[in-house]
C-alpha positions as a Markdown table, in Angstrom:
| # | Residue | x | y | z |
|---|---|---|---|---|
| 1 | Met | 0.0 | 0.1 | 0.3 |
| 2 | Gly | 1.8 | 3.1 | -1.2 |
| 3 | Leu | 0.8 | 6.8 | -1.0 |
| 4 | Ser | -0.2 | 8.6 | -4.2 |
| 5 | Ser | 1.5 | 11.7 | -4.9 |
| 6 | Asn | -1.7 | 12.9 | -7.1 |
| 7 | Gln | -2.7 | 16.3 | -5.7 |
| 8 | Asn | -6.5 | 15.6 | -7.0 |
| 9 | Glu | -7.1 | 12.7 | -4.9 |
| 10 | Tyr | -7.8 | 13.0 | -1.2 |
| 11 | Ile | -9.0 | 10.8 | 1.7 |
| 12 | Val | -11.0 | 13.6 | 4.1 |
| 13 | Thr | -12.0 | 12.4 | 7.6 |
| 14 | Cys | -13.2 | 13.9 | 11.0 |
| 15 | His | -10.7 | 14.1 | 13.7 |
| 16 | Cys | -12.7 | 11.5 | 15.5 |
| 17 | Gln | -11.1 | 8.6 | 17.2 |
| 18 | Asp | -10.1 | 5.6 | 14.8 |
| 19 | Met | -12.0 | 7.4 | 12.0 |
| 20 | Pro | -8.5 | 8.1 | 9.9 |
| 21 | Lys | -7.7 | 4.5 | 10.4 |
| 22 | Tyr | -11.2 | 3.1 | 9.4 |
| 23 | Ala | -11.1 | 5.6 | 6.2 |
| 24 | Ala | -7.8 | 4.1 | 5.1 |
| 25 | Glu | -9.2 | 0.5 | 5.5 |
| 26 | Ala | -12.1 | 1.2 | 3.7 |
| 27 | Phe | -10.6 | 2.9 | 0.8 |
| 28 | Ser | -8.2 | -0.3 | 0.6 |
| 29 | Met | -11.1 | -2.4 | 0.4 |
| 30 | Leu | -13.2 | -0.2 | -2.1 |
| 31 | Phe | -10.0 | 0.4 | -4.4 |
| 32 | Pro | -7.6 | -2.7 | -3.8 |
| 33 | Asp | -4.0 | -2.1 | -5.3 |
| 34 | Thr | -4.6 | 1.7 | -5.3 |
| 35 | Pro | -2.0 | 3.9 | -3.6 |
| 36 | His | -3.6 | 5.8 | -0.9 |
| 37 | Pro | -4.1 | 9.6 | -1.6 |
| 38 | Ile | -3.2 | 12.1 | 0.7 |
| 39 | Met | -5.1 | 12.2 | 4.0 |
| 40 | Leu | -6.6 | 15.5 | 5.4 |
| 41 | Val | -7.8 | 14.9 | 8.9 |
| 42 | Gly | -9.9 | 17.4 | 10.9 |
| 43 | Asp | -11.7 | 20.8 | 9.7 |
| 44 | Lys | -8.2 | 22.6 | 9.9 |
| 45 | Gln | -6.2 | 20.4 | 7.5 |
| 46 | Ile | -9.5 | 20.2 | 5.1 |
| 47 | Leu | -9.9 | 24.1 | 5.1 |
| 48 | Asp | -6.4 | 24.8 | 4.8 |
| 49 | Glu | -6.3 | 22.4 | 1.5 |
| 50 | Ala | -9.6 | 24.1 | 0.2 |
| 51 | Asn | -8.1 | 27.5 | 0.5 |
| 52 | Arg | -4.9 | 26.5 | -1.4 |
| 53 | Arg | -6.8 | 25.3 | -4.2 |
| 54 | Gln | -8.4 | 27.3 | -7.1 |
| 55 | Asp | -10.6 | 24.5 | -8.8 |
| 56 | Ser | -13.8 | 22.7 | -8.3 |
| 57 | Leu | -12.6 | 20.6 | -5.3 |
| 58 | Ser | -12.4 | 23.9 | -3.2 |
| 59 | Pro | -15.9 | 24.5 | -2.4 |
| 60 | Ile | -16.2 | 20.7 | -1.7 |
| 61 | Leu | -13.6 | 20.6 | 0.7 |
| 62 | Met | -14.9 | 23.7 | 2.3 |
| 63 | Gly | -18.3 | 22.2 | 2.7 |
| 64 | Ile | -16.8 | 19.0 | 4.2 |
| 65 | Ser | -14.7 | 21.1 | 6.7 |
| 66 | Lys | -17.9 | 22.5 | 8.2 |
| 67 | Asn | -19.4 | 18.8 | 8.8 |
| 68 | Lys | -20.1 | 18.2 | 12.7 |
| 69 | Glu | -20.8 | 14.5 | 12.3 |
| 70 | Lys | -18.3 | 11.6 | 11.9 |
| 71 | Phe | -17.4 | 11.4 | 8.2 |
| 72 | Ala | -14.9 | 9.7 | 5.9 |
| 73 | Phe | -14.7 | 10.4 | 2.2 |
| 74 | Phe | -12.6 | 9.8 | -0.9 |
| 75 | Ile | -12.6 | 12.6 | -3.2 |
| 76 | Lys | -11.1 | 12.6 | -6.7 |
| 77 | Leu | -10.9 | 15.2 | -9.4 |
| 78 | Thr | -11.6 | 13.7 | -12.7 |
| 79 | Asp | -11.7 | 15.2 | -16.3 |
| 80 | Glu | -15.6 | 14.8 | -15.9 |
| 81 | Gly | -15.5 | 16.8 | -12.7 |
| 82 | Pro | -15.2 | 16.0 | -8.9 |
| 83 | Glu | -16.1 | 12.3 | -7.6 |
| 84 | Leu | -17.2 | 11.9 | -4.1 |
| 85 | Trp | -17.1 | 8.5 | -2.2 |
| 86 | Asp | -18.7 | 8.0 | 1.3 |
| 87 | Leu | -16.2 | 5.6 | 2.9 |
| 88 | Lys | -18.4 | 4.8 | 5.8 |
| 89 | Lys | -21.1 | 3.6 | 3.5 |
| 90 | Gly | -18.8 | 2.4 | 1.0 |
| 91 | Ile | -20.8 | 4.1 | -2.0 |
| 92 | Arg | -20.3 | 6.8 | -4.5 |
| 93 | Ile | -22.1 | 10.0 | -4.0 |
| 94 | Pro | -23.7 | 10.8 | -7.1 |
């Protein structure tokens, strides 16, 4: 399990106990043999990345940073636009 250097893919999680570990394991099950993207944990890291970016991922990251519930998402910017997966549920969000 390597770490992807792609700056257009992120695992984003709340700072809740065990959620980063859970998100990493869920990602590995959904996307076997795929290097793990950069992980952003907690609203500060997520908001910092949202402010750094100047593309369609920025408002998505900004919205996620305001989430007050437990969360774990995989976000990917593709040629067709943003792709969002709920790692807690194991589904793609349309």
